[in-house]
C-alpha positions as a LaTeX table, in Angstrom:
\begin{tabular}{lrrr}
\hline
Residue & $x$ (\AA) & $y$ (\AA) & $z$ (\AA) \\
\hline
Met1 & $-51.63$ & $-44.70$ & $-86.15$ \\
Pro2 & $-53.75$ & $-45.43$ & $-83.71$ \\
Pro3 & $-56.28$ & $-48.29$ & $-83.84$ \\
Leu4 & $-59.32$ & $-47.99$ & $-85.83$ \\
Ser5 & $-62.64$ & $-48.97$ & $-84.64$ \\
Ile6 & $-65.12$ & $-49.51$ & $-87.52$ \\
Leu7 & $-68.79$ & $-50.60$ & $-86.84$ \\
Ala8 & $-70.62$ & $-52.01$ & $-89.38$ \\
Thr9 & $-74.36$ & $-53.21$ & $-90.21$ \\
Thr10 & $-75.86$ & $-54.56$ & $-93.44$ \\
Asn11 & $-75.75$ & $-51.47$ & $-95.24$ \\
Lys12 & $-73.87$ & $-48.55$ & $-92.54$ \\
Val13 & $-70.07$ & $-48.12$ & $-91.59$ \\
Ile14 & $-69.36$ & $-45.82$ & $-88.95$ \\
Val15 & $-65.75$ & $-44.80$ & $-88.66$ \\
Asn16 & $-64.71$ & $-43.53$ & $-85.06$ \\
Met17 & $-61.92$ & $-41.65$ & $-84.72$ \\
Gly18 & $-61.54$ & $-40.15$ & $-81.30$ \\
Thr19 & $-57.59$ & $-39.53$ & $-81.49$ \\
Val20 & $-55.31$ & $-36.89$ & $-79.99$ \\
Leu21 & $-55.76$ & $-33.75$ & $-82.31$ \\
Gln22 & $-52.31$ & $-32.48$ & $-83.94$ \\
Pro23 & $-51.96$ & $-28.99$ & $-83.84$ \\
Asp24 & $-50.23$ & $-28.69$ & $-87.08$ \\
Arg25 & $-52.21$ & $-30.95$ & $-89.16$ \\
Tyr26 & $-54.09$ & $-27.79$ & $-90.49$ \\
Ser27 & $-51.61$ & $-25.12$ & $-90.08$ \\
Arg28 & $-51.25$ & $-24.30$ & $-93.63$ \\
Gln29 & $-54.87$ & $-23.56$ & $-93.97$ \\
Thr30 & $-55.28$ & $-21.51$ & $-90.66$ \\
Arg31 & $-52.61$ & $-19.51$ & $-91.56$ \\
Phe32 & $-54.66$ & $-18.22$ & $-94.93$ \\
Ser33 & $-56.15$ & $-15.15$ & $-92.95$ \\
Pro34 & $-59.58$ & $-14.93$ & $-94.19$ \\
Leu35 & $-60.21$ & $-18.43$ & $-92.84$ \\
Gly36 & $-58.08$ & $-18.88$ & $-89.62$ \\
Leu37 & $-58.36$ & $-20.54$ & $-86.72$ \\
Ala38 & $-62.22$ & $-19.24$ & $-86.31$ \\
Gly39 & $-62.89$ & $-20.71$ & $-89.70$ \\
Gln40 & $-61.21$ & $-23.86$ & $-88.82$ \\
Glu41 & $-63.20$ & $-24.59$ & $-85.79$ \\
Arg42 & $-66.33$ & $-23.90$ & $-87.69$ \\
Leu43 & $-65.00$ & $-26.63$ & $-90.14$ \\
Ala44 & $-64.52$ & $-29.01$ & $-87.66$ \\
Ala45 & $-67.85$ & $-28.55$ & $-85.88$ \\
Ala46 & $-69.68$ & $-28.93$ & $-89.25$ \\
Thr47 & $-71.37$ & $-32.00$ & $-90.64$ \\
Val48 & $-71.52$ & $-32.69$ & $-94.44$ \\
Ala49 & $-73.52$ & $-34.80$ & $-96.25$ \\
Ile50 & $-72.27$ & $-36.05$ & $-99.74$ \\
Val51 & $-74.84$ & $-37.77$ & $-101.69$ \\
Gly52 & $-73.08$ & $-40.12$ & $-104.50$ \\
Cys53 & $-69.57$ & $-41.24$ & $-104.18$ \\
Gly54 & $-68.42$ & $-41.46$ & $-107.77$ \\
Ala55 & $-66.34$ & $-38.71$ & $-109.31$ \\
Leu56 & $-67.55$ & $-36.18$ & $-107.75$ \\
Gly57 & $-67.91$ & $-37.33$ & $-104.36$ \\
Thr58 & $-64.76$ & $-39.06$ & $-103.97$ \\
Phe59 & $-63.03$ & $-35.60$ & $-104.25$ \\
His60 & $-65.55$ & $-33.86$ & $-102.40$ \\
Ala61 & $-64.83$ & $-36.45$ & $-99.51$ \\
Ser62 & $-61.29$ & $-36.78$ & $-99.69$ \\
Ala63 & $-61.02$ & $-32.84$ & $-99.80$ \\
Leu64 & $-63.35$ & $-32.10$ & $-97.01$ \\
Ala65 & $-61.52$ & $-34.71$ & $-94.89$ \\
Arg66 & $-58.07$ & $-33.59$ & $-95.12$ \\
Ala67 & $-59.52$ & $-29.97$ & $-94.39$ \\
Gly68 & $-60.59$ & $-31.07$ & $-91.33$ \\
Ile69 & $-64.48$ & $-31.51$ & $-91.77$ \\
Gly70 & $-65.86$ & $-32.75$ & $-88.27$ \\
Arg71 & $-68.41$ & $-35.36$ & $-89.64$ \\
Leu72 & $-68.94$ & $-36.64$ & $-93.07$ \\
Lys73 & $-71.82$ & $-38.68$ & $-94.18$ \\
Ile74 & $-71.18$ & $-40.56$ & $-97.33$ \\
Leu75 & $-74.29$ & $-41.99$ & $-99.36$ \\
Asp76 & $-73.91$ & $-44.26$ & $-102.19$ \\
Arg77 & $-75.96$ & $-47.21$ & $-103.81$ \\
Asp78 & $-73.12$ & $-48.59$ & $-105.85$ \\
Ile79 & $-70.16$ & $-50.84$ & $-105.69$ \\
Val80 & $-66.40$ & $-49.98$ & $-107.28$ \\
Glu81 & $-65.88$ & $-51.44$ & $-110.60$ \\
Trp82 & $-62.78$ & $-51.05$ & $-112.87$ \\
Ser83 & $-64.25$ & $-48.44$ & $-114.99$ \\
Asn84 & $-64.28$ & $-46.14$ & $-111.98$ \\
Leu85 & $-60.81$ & $-46.38$ & $-111.43$ \\
Gln86 & $-59.99$ & $-43.73$ & $-114.42$ \\
Arg87 & $-62.05$ & $-40.73$ & $-112.25$ \\
Gln88 & $-62.81$ & $-41.55$ & $-108.72$ \\
Trp89 & $-60.10$ & $-40.83$ & $-106.43$ \\
Leu90 & $-60.62$ & $-42.64$ & $-103.28$ \\
Phe91 & $-60.48$ & $-46.24$ & $-104.69$ \\
Asp92 & $-57.93$ & $-48.92$ & $-105.90$ \\
Glu93 & $-57.88$ & $-52.25$ & $-107.47$ \\
Glu94 & $-58.56$ & $-54.23$ & $-104.52$ \\
Asp95 & $-61.58$ & $-52.43$ & $-103.89$ \\
Ala96 & $-62.74$ & $-53.42$ & $-107.45$ \\
His97 & $-61.66$ & $-56.34$ & $-107.12$ \\
Glu98 & $-63.58$ & $-57.07$ & $-103.98$ \\
Gln99 & $-66.64$ & $-55.15$ & $-105.20$ \\
Arg100 & $-66.79$ & $-52.93$ & $-102.26$ \\
Pro101 & $-69.86$ & $-50.41$ & $-101.53$ \\
Lys102 & $-68.27$ & $-47.34$ & $-102.62$ \\
Ala103 & $-69.41$ & $-45.64$ & $-99.07$ \\
Ala104 & $-67.51$ & $-47.97$ & $-96.81$ \\
Ala105 & $-64.46$ & $-48.02$ & $-99.19$ \\
Ala106 & $-64.33$ & $-44.41$ & $-99.31$ \\
Ala107 & $-64.67$ & $-44.32$ & $-95.26$ \\
Ala108 & $-61.67$ & $-46.87$ & $-95.22$ \\
His109 & $-59.51$ & $-44.78$ & $-97.32$ \\
Ile110 & $-60.21$ & $-41.60$ & $-95.80$ \\
Ala111 & $-59.37$ & $-43.26$ & $-91.94$ \\
Leu112 & $-55.97$ & $-43.49$ & $-93.36$ \\
Phe113 & $-55.08$ & $-40.30$ & $-93.84$ \\
Asn114 & $-57.31$ & $-38.81$ & $-91.14$ \\
Ser115 & $-57.88$ & $-40.24$ & $-88.16$ \\
Glu116 & $-59.51$ & $-36.96$ & $-86.60$ \\
Ile117 & $-62.63$ & $-36.87$ & $-88.06$ \\
Thr118 & $-65.77$ & $-39.01$ & $-88.33$ \\
Val119 & $-67.00$ & $-40.77$ & $-91.27$ \\
Glu120 & $-70.68$ & $-42.44$ & $-91.85$ \\
Ala121 & $-70.87$ & $-44.41$ & $-94.48$ \\
Leu122 & $-74.15$ & $-45.71$ & $-95.81$ \\
Ala123 & $-74.33$ & $-48.07$ & $-98.82$ \\
Val124 & $-78.34$ & $-46.68$ & $-99.28$ \\
Asp125 & $-80.28$ & $-45.39$ & $-102.29$ \\
Leu126 & $-81.74$ & $-42.19$ & $-101.12$ \\
Asn127 & $-85.26$ & $-41.47$ & $-101.64$ \\
Ala128 & $-88.51$ & $-39.51$ & $-100.27$ \\
Ser129 & $-88.83$ & $-42.20$ & $-97.68$ \\
Asn130 & $-85.53$ & $-42.20$ & $-96.26$ \\
Ile131 & $-84.41$ & $-38.69$ & $-96.77$ \\
Glu132 & $-85.10$ & $-37.34$ & $-93.67$ \\
Asp133 & $-83.67$ & $-39.89$ & $-91.44$ \\
Leu134 & $-80.75$ & $-39.80$ & $-93.66$ \\
Leu135 & $-80.18$ & $-35.95$ & $-93.94$ \\
Glu136 & $-81.56$ & $-34.56$ & $-90.94$ \\
Asn137 & $-79.60$ & $-32.32$ & $-88.96$ \\
Val138 & $-76.34$ & $-31.76$ & $-91.51$ \\
Asp139 & $-75.49$ & $-28.40$ & $-92.04$ \\
Leu140 & $-74.60$ & $-28.84$ & $-96.08$ \\
Ile141 & $-75.43$ & $-31.36$ & $-98.95$ \\
Leu142 & $-73.27$ & $-31.86$ & $-101.98$ \\
Asp143 & $-74.48$ & $-33.21$ & $-104.94$ \\
Ala144 & $-72.55$ & $-36.03$ & $-106.58$ \\
Thr145 & $-75.35$ & $-37.54$ & $-107.90$ \\
Asp146 & $-75.98$ & $-38.87$ & $-111.60$ \\
Asn147 & $-79.72$ & $-37.80$ & $-111.91$ \\
Phe148 & $-82.19$ & $-35.06$ & $-111.79$ \\
Glu149 & $-84.61$ & $-37.24$ & $-109.99$ \\
Thr150 & $-82.29$ & $-37.15$ & $-107.21$ \\
Arg151 & $-81.51$ & $-33.78$ & $-107.33$ \\
Phe152 & $-85.07$ & $-32.55$ & $-107.59$ \\
Leu153 & $-85.43$ & $-34.42$ & $-104.26$ \\
Ile154 & $-82.55$ & $-32.94$ & $-102.37$ \\
Asn155 & $-83.71$ & $-29.62$ & $-103.63$ \\
Asp156 & $-87.35$ & $-30.05$ & $-102.01$ \\
Phe157 & $-85.66$ & $-31.28$ & $-98.74$ \\
Ser158 & $-83.24$ & $-28.43$ & $-98.76$ \\
Ile159 & $-85.87$ & $-25.66$ & $-99.38$ \\
Glu160 & $-88.48$ & $-27.10$ & $-96.97$ \\
Arg161 & $-85.51$ & $-27.23$ & $-94.13$ \\
Gly162 & $-83.36$ & $-24.39$ & $-94.70$ \\
Ile163 & $-80.04$ & $-26.57$ & $-95.41$ \\
Pro164 & $-77.99$ & $-25.40$ & $-98.11$ \\
Trp165 & $-76.84$ & $-27.63$ & $-100.91$ \\
Ile166 & $-74.30$ & $-27.32$ & $-103.86$ \\
Phe167 & $-75.34$ & $-28.46$ & $-107.22$ \\
Gly168 & $-72.84$ & $-30.11$ & $-109.77$ \\
Ala169 & $-72.91$ & $-32.16$ & $-112.65$ \\
Ala170 & $-69.74$ & $-33.16$ & $-115.37$ \\
Val171 & $-70.12$ & $-35.52$ & $-118.56$ \\
Gly172 & $-67.75$ & $-35.63$ & $-121.63$ \\
Ser173 & $-65.49$ & $-32.54$ & $-120.89$ \\
Tyr174 & $-68.11$ & $-30.19$ & $-119.51$ \\
Gly175 & $-69.44$ & $-29.36$ & $-116.07$ \\
Leu176 & $-71.15$ & $-26.97$ & $-114.25$ \\
Ala177 & $-71.88$ & $-26.17$ & $-110.58$ \\
Phe178 & $-74.18$ & $-24.10$ & $-108.91$ \\
Pro179 & $-74.69$ & $-23.23$ & $-104.79$ \\
Ile180 & $-78.64$ & $-23.45$ & $-103.35$ \\
Leu181 & $-78.97$ & $-21.16$ & $-100.47$ \\
Pro182 & $-82.21$ & $-21.35$ & $-98.75$ \\
Gly183 & $-84.04$ & $-17.82$ & $-97.86$ \\
Ile184 & $-80.90$ & $-16.30$ & $-99.66$ \\
Gly185 & $-80.95$ & $-16.64$ & $-103.35$ \\
Pro186 & $-82.79$ & $-19.07$ & $-106.27$ \\
Cys187 & $-83.15$ & $-22.96$ & $-106.04$ \\
Leu188 & $-82.78$ & $-25.88$ & $-108.52$ \\
Arg189 & $-86.40$ & $-25.39$ & $-109.85$ \\
Cys190 & $-85.53$ & $-21.64$ & $-110.90$ \\
Leu191 & $-82.81$ & $-22.87$ & $-113.10$ \\
Tyr192 & $-84.68$ & $-26.11$ & $-114.08$ \\
Pro193 & $-88.60$ & $-25.82$ & $-113.73$ \\
Glu194 & $-88.92$ & $-29.29$ & $-115.04$ \\
Gln195 & $-86.74$ & $-32.26$ & $-115.24$ \\
Pro196 & $-84.89$ & $-32.51$ & $-118.42$ \\
Thr197 & $-86.35$ & $-35.01$ & $-120.94$ \\
Gly198 & $-85.41$ & $-36.95$ & $-123.92$ \\
Ala199 & $-82.09$ & $-38.64$ & $-124.39$ \\
Gln200 & $-79.36$ & $-36.87$ & $-122.16$ \\
Pro201 & $-75.09$ & $-37.26$ & $-122.54$ \\
Thr202 & $-74.18$ & $-39.68$ & $-119.91$ \\
Cys203 & $-70.56$ & $-40.93$ & $-119.14$ \\
Glu204 & $-71.71$ & $-44.20$ & $-121.09$ \\
Thr205 & $-72.45$ & $-42.21$ & $-124.46$ \\
Ser206 & $-70.20$ & $-39.41$ & $-124.19$ \\
Gly207 & $-67.36$ & $-40.57$ & $-121.78$ \\
Val208 & $-65.92$ & $-38.48$ & $-119.12$ \\
Leu209 & $-62.65$ & $-36.77$ & $-118.53$ \\
Asn210 & $-61.53$ & $-37.06$ & $-114.87$ \\
Thr211 & $-59.92$ & $-33.24$ & $-115.34$ \\
Ile212 & $-63.48$ & $-32.14$ & $-115.62$ \\
Thr213 & $-64.98$ & $-34.12$ & $-112.87$ \\
Ser214 & $-61.88$ & $-32.79$ & $-110.76$ \\
Leu215 & $-62.59$ & $-29.13$ & $-111.56$ \\
Ile216 & $-66.25$ & $-29.35$ & $-110.76$ \\
Ala217 & $-65.76$ & $-31.31$ & $-107.41$ \\
Ala218 & $-62.89$ & $-28.70$ & $-106.50$ \\
Trp219 & $-65.22$ & $-25.85$ & $-107.04$ \\
Gln220 & $-68.22$ & $-27.26$ & $-105.28$ \\
Thr221 & $-65.49$ & $-27.91$ & $-102.23$ \\
Ala222 & $-64.54$ & $-24.25$ & $-102.66$ \\
Leu223 & $-67.94$ & $-23.08$ & $-102.19$ \\
Ala224 & $-68.56$ & $-25.71$ & $-99.29$ \\
Thr225 & $-65.51$ & $-24.67$ & $-97.19$ \\
Lys226 & $-66.31$ & $-21.02$ & $-97.81$ \\
Leu227 & $-70.01$ & $-21.36$ & $-96.51$ \\
Leu228 & $-69.20$ & $-23.31$ & $-93.74$ \\
Ala229 & $-66.23$ & $-21.58$ & $-92.39$ \\
Ile230 & $-67.34$ & $-17.77$ & $-93.31$ \\
Gly231 & $-71.23$ & $-18.07$ & $-93.82$ \\
Ala232 & $-73.84$ & $-18.59$ & $-96.99$ \\
Asp233 & $-74.02$ & $-15.10$ & $-97.86$ \\
Ser234 & $-70.39$ & $-14.79$ & $-98.60$ \\
Leu235 & $-71.21$ & $-17.13$ & $-101.57$ \\
Pro236 & $-71.73$ & $-15.74$ & $-105.21$ \\
Leu237 & $-75.33$ & $-16.59$ & $-106.80$ \\
Arg238 & $-73.56$ & $-17.67$ & $-110.20$ \\
Leu239 & $-73.77$ & $-20.83$ & $-112.19$ \\
Val240 & $-70.49$ & $-21.35$ & $-113.07$ \\
Thr241 & $-69.39$ & $-23.86$ & $-116.35$ \\
Phe242 & $-66.12$ & $-25.18$ & $-117.34$ \\
Asp243 & $-64.86$ & $-27.36$ & $-120.39$ \\
Ser244 & $-61.54$ & $-29.00$ & $-119.50$ \\
Trp245 & $-60.76$ & $-29.84$ & $-123.36$ \\
Thr246 & $-61.78$ & $-26.34$ & $-125.19$ \\
Phe247 & $-60.76$ & $-24.63$ & $-121.83$ \\
Glu248 & $-63.77$ & $-22.22$ & $-122.19$ \\
Thr249 & $-65.42$ & $-20.87$ & $-118.70$ \\
Arg250 & $-68.73$ & $-18.82$ & $-117.96$ \\
Gln251 & $-70.10$ & $-17.32$ & $-114.79$ \\
Val252 & $-73.70$ & $-16.51$ & $-115.12$ \\
Ser253 & $-75.84$ & $-14.74$ & $-112.38$ \\
Ile254 & $-79.08$ & $-16.33$ & $-111.67$ \\
Ser255 & $-81.97$ & $-14.43$ & $-110.11$ \\
Leu256 & $-84.66$ & $-16.25$ & $-108.10$ \\
Asp257 & $-87.89$ & $-17.13$ & $-110.31$ \\
Pro258 & $-90.82$ & $-15.00$ & $-108.40$ \\
Asp259 & $-93.01$ & $-18.26$ & $-109.49$ \\
Cys260 & $-91.04$ & $-20.88$ & $-108.44$ \\
Pro261 & $-92.93$ & $-23.65$ & $-107.40$ \\
Cys262 & $-90.47$ & $-25.07$ & $-104.92$ \\
Cys263 & $-88.97$ & $-21.97$ & $-103.05$ \\
Gln264 & $-91.56$ & $-19.55$ & $-103.77$ \\
Arg265 & $-95.14$ & $-21.48$ & $-103.93$ \\
Arg266 & $-93.29$ & $-24.13$ & $-101.59$ \\
Thr267 & $-94.57$ & $-27.30$ & $-103.17$ \\
Phe268 & $-92.69$ & $-29.90$ & $-102.65$ \\
Asp269 & $-93.82$ & $-32.68$ & $-105.08$ \\
Ser270 & $-90.75$ & $-34.91$ & $-104.88$ \\
Leu271 & $-90.91$ & $-35.36$ & $-101.28$ \\
Asp272 & $-94.57$ & $-36.68$ & $-101.64$ \\
Gly273 & $-93.24$ & $-39.93$ & $-103.40$ \\
Arg274 & $-93.00$ & $-42.76$ & $-101.33$ \\
Val275 & $-91.59$ & $-45.62$ & $-104.30$ \\
Arg276 & $-88.96$ & $-44.73$ & $-106.40$ \\
Ala277 & $-89.02$ & $-45.03$ & $-110.00$ \\
Pro278 & $-86.47$ & $-47.54$ & $-111.70$ \\
Ile279 & $-83.68$ & $-45.53$ & $-113.08$ \\
Ser280 & $-81.20$ & $-45.92$ & $-115.39$ \\
Leu281 & $-77.70$ & $-45.26$ & $-114.02$ \\
Cys282 & $-75.09$ & $-43.02$ & $-115.72$ \\
Gly283 & $-72.27$ & $-44.37$ & $-117.49$ \\
Arg284 & $-73.78$ & $-48.11$ & $-116.78$ \\
Asn285 & $-75.60$ & $-50.27$ & $-118.86$ \\
Ala286 & $-77.43$ & $-50.61$ & $-115.98$ \\
Val287 & $-81.18$ & $-50.05$ & $-114.41$ \\
Gln288 & $-81.80$ & $-49.70$ & $-110.69$ \\
Ile289 & $-84.89$ & $-51.13$ & $-109.02$ \\
His290 & $-85.80$ & $-50.65$ & $-105.81$ \\
Glu291 & $-89.71$ & $-51.56$ & $-104.99$ \\
Arg292 & $-89.33$ & $-53.53$ & $-101.78$ \\
His293 & $-89.77$ & $-51.93$ & $-98.28$ \\
Ala294 & $-89.15$ & $-54.84$ & $-96.41$ \\
Ala295 & $-85.63$ & $-56.16$ & $-95.47$ \\
Leu296 & $-83.83$ & $-58.71$ & $-97.37$ \\
Asp297 & $-81.98$ & $-61.87$ & $-95.63$ \\
Leu298 & $-79.28$ & $-62.15$ & $-98.09$ \\
Ala299 & $-77.95$ & $-65.63$ & $-96.73$ \\
Ala300 & $-81.23$ & $-67.06$ & $-97.27$ \\
Leu301 & $-81.60$ & $-65.63$ & $-100.85$ \\
Glu302 & $-78.02$ & $-66.86$ & $-101.40$ \\
Thr303 & $-79.56$ & $-70.28$ & $-100.66$ \\
Gln304 & $-82.64$ & $-69.88$ & $-102.85$ \\
Leu305 & $-80.67$ & $-69.01$ & $-105.91$ \\
Thr306 & $-78.16$ & $-71.80$ & $-105.51$ \\
Gly307 & $-77.96$ & $-73.57$ & $-108.92$ \\
Leu308 & $-79.43$ & $-71.05$ & $-110.74$ \\
Gly309 & $-76.05$ & $-68.94$ & $-111.88$ \\
Glu310 & $-72.77$ & $-67.62$ & $-110.54$ \\
Leu311 & $-73.17$ & $-66.27$ & $-107.08$ \\
Arg312 & $-71.22$ & $-63.86$ & $-104.74$ \\
Arg313 & $-71.93$ & $-62.48$ & $-101.13$ \\
Asn314 & $-70.32$ & $-60.42$ & $-98.56$ \\
Glu315 & $-71.82$ & $-58.46$ & $-95.99$ \\
Phe316 & $-72.87$ & $-55.52$ & $-97.91$ \\
Ala317 & $-74.65$ & $-57.23$ & $-101.16$ \\
Leu318 & $-74.99$ & $-60.31$ & $-103.04$ \\
Arg319 & $-74.20$ & $-60.52$ & $-106.61$ \\
Phe320 & $-75.93$ & $-63.01$ & $-108.82$ \\
Ser321 & $-75.28$ & $-63.71$ & $-112.70$ \\
Pro322 & $-78.34$ & $-65.83$ & $-113.80$ \\
Ser323 & $-76.40$ & $-65.42$ & $-117.33$ \\
Ser324 & $-73.53$ & $-64.03$ & $-119.22$ \\
Gln325 & $-75.69$ & $-61.50$ & $-120.11$ \\
Phe326 & $-77.36$ & $-60.32$ & $-117.06$ \\
Glu327 & $-75.94$ & $-59.53$ & $-113.45$ \\
Leu328 & $-77.90$ & $-58.49$ & $-110.67$ \\
Thr329 & $-76.34$ & $-56.89$ & $-107.59$ \\
Ile330 & $-78.78$ & $-56.97$ & $-104.60$ \\
Phe331 & $-78.58$ & $-55.19$ & $-101.37$ \\
Pro332 & $-80.25$ & $-55.69$ & $-98.02$ \\
Asp333 & $-82.63$ & $-52.90$ & $-98.47$ \\
Gly334 & $-84.07$ & $-54.70$ & $-101.01$ \\
Arg335 & $-82.36$ & $-52.64$ & $-104.06$ \\
Ala336 & $-81.42$ & $-54.19$ & $-106.60$ \\
Ile337 & $-78.96$ & $-53.00$ & $-109.80$ \\
Ile338 & $-79.68$ & $-55.10$ & $-113.13$ \\
Lys339 & $-76.44$ & $-55.05$ & $-115.24$ \\
Gly340 & $-77.01$ & $-55.82$ & $-119.07$ \\
Thr341 & $-79.85$ & $-53.48$ & $-120.06$ \\
Gln342 & $-81.06$ & $-50.15$ & $-120.00$ \\
Asp343 & $-84.49$ & $-51.48$ & $-120.60$ \\
Val344 & $-86.62$ & $-50.70$ & $-117.35$ \\
Gly345 & $-89.00$ & $-53.59$ & $-118.61$ \\
Val346 & $-86.51$ & $-56.21$ & $-118.83$ \\
Ala347 & $-84.90$ & $-55.07$ & $-115.56$ \\
Arg348 & $-88.05$ & $-55.42$ & $-113.68$ \\
Ser349 & $-89.00$ & $-58.60$ & $-115.17$ \\
Leu350 & $-85.53$ & $-60.01$ & $-113.98$ \\
Tyr351 & $-86.09$ & $-58.55$ & $-110.20$ \\
Ser352 & $-89.30$ & $-59.92$ & $-110.00$ \\
Arg353 & $-88.61$ & $-63.27$ & $-111.44$ \\
Tyr354 & $-85.64$ & $-63.71$ & $-108.79$ \\
Leu355 & $-86.52$ & $-61.74$ & $-105.68$ \\
Gly356 & $-90.34$ & $-62.82$ & $-106.12$ \\
Arg357 & $-91.92$ & $-59.21$ & $-107.03$ \\
\hline
\end{tabular}
């Protein structure tokens, strides 16, 4: 394989391929006549953003990279853990042992099987203050997130900018997917006028089968492939649901809400936010805090925390355990994941105690 050049910053990795194209790499795909060479050329010219690099996102990234998408932007705020390996397809035990950022680990693995595309890996938390910079000039956004706060943000950005995105979610053995096509069909707020409230099932409380995450991610990827190769108006405006344990499936046509606050009245409440609220992480006994706007010097912070607990640092994050109960993973952008609690008050207290806020 040709040599690989990886450019790294504190929270961003770009894998530059720039190698000679192999004419037979996509031959089995282009022989599928509805796609053909013209469709393959459109895939090669496309830029896709994948928000989240867990069970859904790793499947998206692997499948689209193998299909020849020209550029992938992979955004994820988290690091690889052992429990991820059951369903997150691009990672291995070394990634979990080294606690690598998911986005960077995914980019490194993709480079091993397709050196003809460009992968931009961003170890960041998508929020209202950075979404324009991170998702500007992409052709499609794939949802692989674990919370409706981020999905409502993506939906606002999608409708405002006219960029299609594909919603997807899975927990237990159940999952669903739906394409949001600005100017053509309904948006997420037509489906969910308000964010779901109350206790919601998560991977932590209900578990999750890798069969359902694969089904939903494959459906999203199929929609993405046809949209990019043929056009957005070729997609069905249907919500699809699967259960990989009972083998039940449904497709429901969704109508546009004529009073939708987002796609009809064009109010973008999620984009108006500037500080992201703490959120409990799906499948994790953890809370994410992101309340700083200034960059952190992880080396200086390591010195400051020396003697207060166990420390481990690499170029992407600092992991600090002040006790056997709590663990803080701190990123250069000021974000921290506090593991060992789902209580936002406790997480805020730990963040303030050790990061000075």
